[in-house]
C-alpha positions as semicolon CSV with decimal commas, in nm:
position;residue;x (nm);y (nm);z (nm)
1;M;8,349;8,271;10,918
2;A;8,118;8,138;10,812
3;N;7,953;8,229;10,396
4;T;7,676;8,240;10,299
5;V;7,833;8,134;9,927
6;S;8,018;7,878;9,970
7;I;8,386;7,861;9,941
8;E;8,367;7,587;9,671
9;E;8,115;7,847;9,444
10;C;8,342;8,112;9,493
11;L;8,634;7,840;9,325
12;E;8,439;7,782;9,062
13;K;8,322;8,143;8,968
14;W;8,696;8,265;8,990
15;H;8,759;7,950;8,764
16;T;8,525;8,067;8,556
17;V;8,648;8,460;8,537
18;V;9,021;8,331;8,450
19;S;8,853;8,059;8,139
20;K;8,696;8,360;7,991
21;G;9,027;8,600;8,012
22;Q;8,999;8,771;8,273
23;T;8,816;9,048;8,126
24;A;8,758;9,348;8,376
25;E;8,395;9,324;8,339
26;D;8,410;8,983;8,499
27;L;8,608;9,039;8,761
28;S;8,420;9,336;8,868
29;G;8,154;9,090;8,944
30;I;8,376;8,901;9,174
31;L;8,504;9,134;9,360
32;H;8,435;9,307;9,700
33;E;8,427;9,744;9,638
34;D;8,706;9,801;9,895
35;A;8,918;9,461;9,791
36;V;9,355;9,441;9,789
37;F;9,576;9,291;9,607
38;H;9,912;9,214;9,677
39;S;10,171;9,224;9,479
40;P;10,519;8,988;9,417
41;V;10,669;9,261;9,310
42;V;10,478;9,573;9,482
43;H;10,562;9,662;9,774
44;T;10,245;9,836;9,879
45;P;9,919;9,672;9,895
46;Q;9,693;9,797;9,633
47;E;9,337;9,901;9,727
48;G;9,013;9,927;9,590
49;K;8,833;9,749;9,296
50;P;8,979;9,981;9,005
51;I;9,312;9,885;9,090
52;V;9,285;9,522;9,155
53;I;9,058;9,504;8,820
54;A;9,356;9,662;8,646
55;Y;9,639;9,436;8,819
56;L;9,436;9,110;8,786
57;S;9,377;9,209;8,389
58;A;9,711;9,296;8,355
59;A;9,813;8,933;8,523
60;G;9,586;8,737;8,294
61;E;9,730;8,885;7,980
62;T;10,070;8,836;8,053
63;L;10,074;8,471;8,259
64;G;9,740;8,371;8,105
65;N;9,949;8,280;7,795
66;G;9,878;7,950;7,666
67;N;10,109;7,769;7,933
68;F;9,929;7,874;8,260
69;R;9,742;7,650;8,467
70;Y;9,678;7,549;8,795
71;L;9,815;7,253;9,005
72;R;9,660;7,211;9,364
73;E;9,387;7,398;9,518
74;V;9,314;7,452;9,846
75;L;9,005;7,567;10,022
76;S;9,010;7,642;10,407
77;G;8,702;7,879;10,598
78;D;8,708;8,153;10,361
79;T;8,982;8,160;10,169
80;I;9,144;7,909;9,894
81;V;9,541;7,913;9,778
82;L;9,593;7,792;9,427
83;E;9,927;7,680;9,302
84;F;9,998;7,777;8,929
85;E;10,262;7,754;8,679
86;T;10,347;7,922;8,338
87;Q;10,665;7,995;8,058
88;M;10,733;8,349;8,004
89;D;11,021;8,433;7,751
90;G;11,189;8,052;7,814
91;I;11,147;8,105;8,223
92;H;10,964;7,851;8,445
93;V;10,684;8,040;8,688
94;N;10,591;7,874;9,017
95;G;10,368;8,045;9,220
96;V;10,044;8,106;9,403
97;D;9,729;8,275;9,433
98;I;9,535;8,342;9,781
99;I;9,176;8,469;9,769
100;T;9,030;8,547;9,994
101;F;8,639;8,590;9,989
102;D;8,337;8,786;10,218
103;D;7,992;8,623;10,332
104;A;7,905;8,772;9,928
105;G;8,166;8,543;9,786
106;L;8,331;8,813;9,662
107;I;8,689;8,928;9,654
108;T;8,827;9,052;9,965
109;D;9,182;9,000;9,962
110;F;9,415;8,822;9,652
111;K;9,753;8,813;9,763
112;V;10,007;8,611;9,482
113;M;10,363;8,505;9,503
114;I;10,628;8,394;9,292
115;R;10,907;8,186;9,278
116;P;11,182;8,177;9,093
117;L;11,367;8,465;9,111
118;K;11,399;8,495;8,716
119;A;11,025;8,426;8,708
120;V;10,976;8,734;8,961
121;N;11,168;8,929;8,779
122;K;11,017;8,831;8,460
123;V;10,651;8,914;8,635
124;W;10,778;9,250;8,651
125;E;10,907;9,307;8,370
126;M;10,609;9,199;8,167
127;M;10,331;9,332;8,418
128;G;10,539;9,675;8,397
129;A;10,459;9,649;8,057
130;Q;10,122;9,553;8,028
131;L;10,017;9,833;8,339
132;E;10,185;10,074;8,101
133;R;9,958;9,962;7,810
134;Q;9,639;9,976;8,000
135;K;9,669;10,342;8,079
136;A;9,760;10,418;7,779
């Protein structure tokens, strides 16, 4: 698939949104209406822009705690893979974001994979609490 917007431009836009705290407004500007989010702790894909915004905003609040950093970037075609690490309550979290873009540079698919198991459990706990706060 040949992007109208280069994958490097897509990556730059993502980094800008992350650096600004992954606000709902900023996320809305880079997500396709039919975007899908694959959580490391929820069995079914979360479909549609509003729910993807909710999950990515919650991730920004829980993972983006001052310790979050990307370690490695791999770009291929319409997809970027970003390895990250952070600390959550003293637990080392290591994972990857796999992000696919359409021709217009909008995110169509966002998959997060996390290791080790202690980290998955901590993310599940903290993301669940953050999503509940968003609903309130």
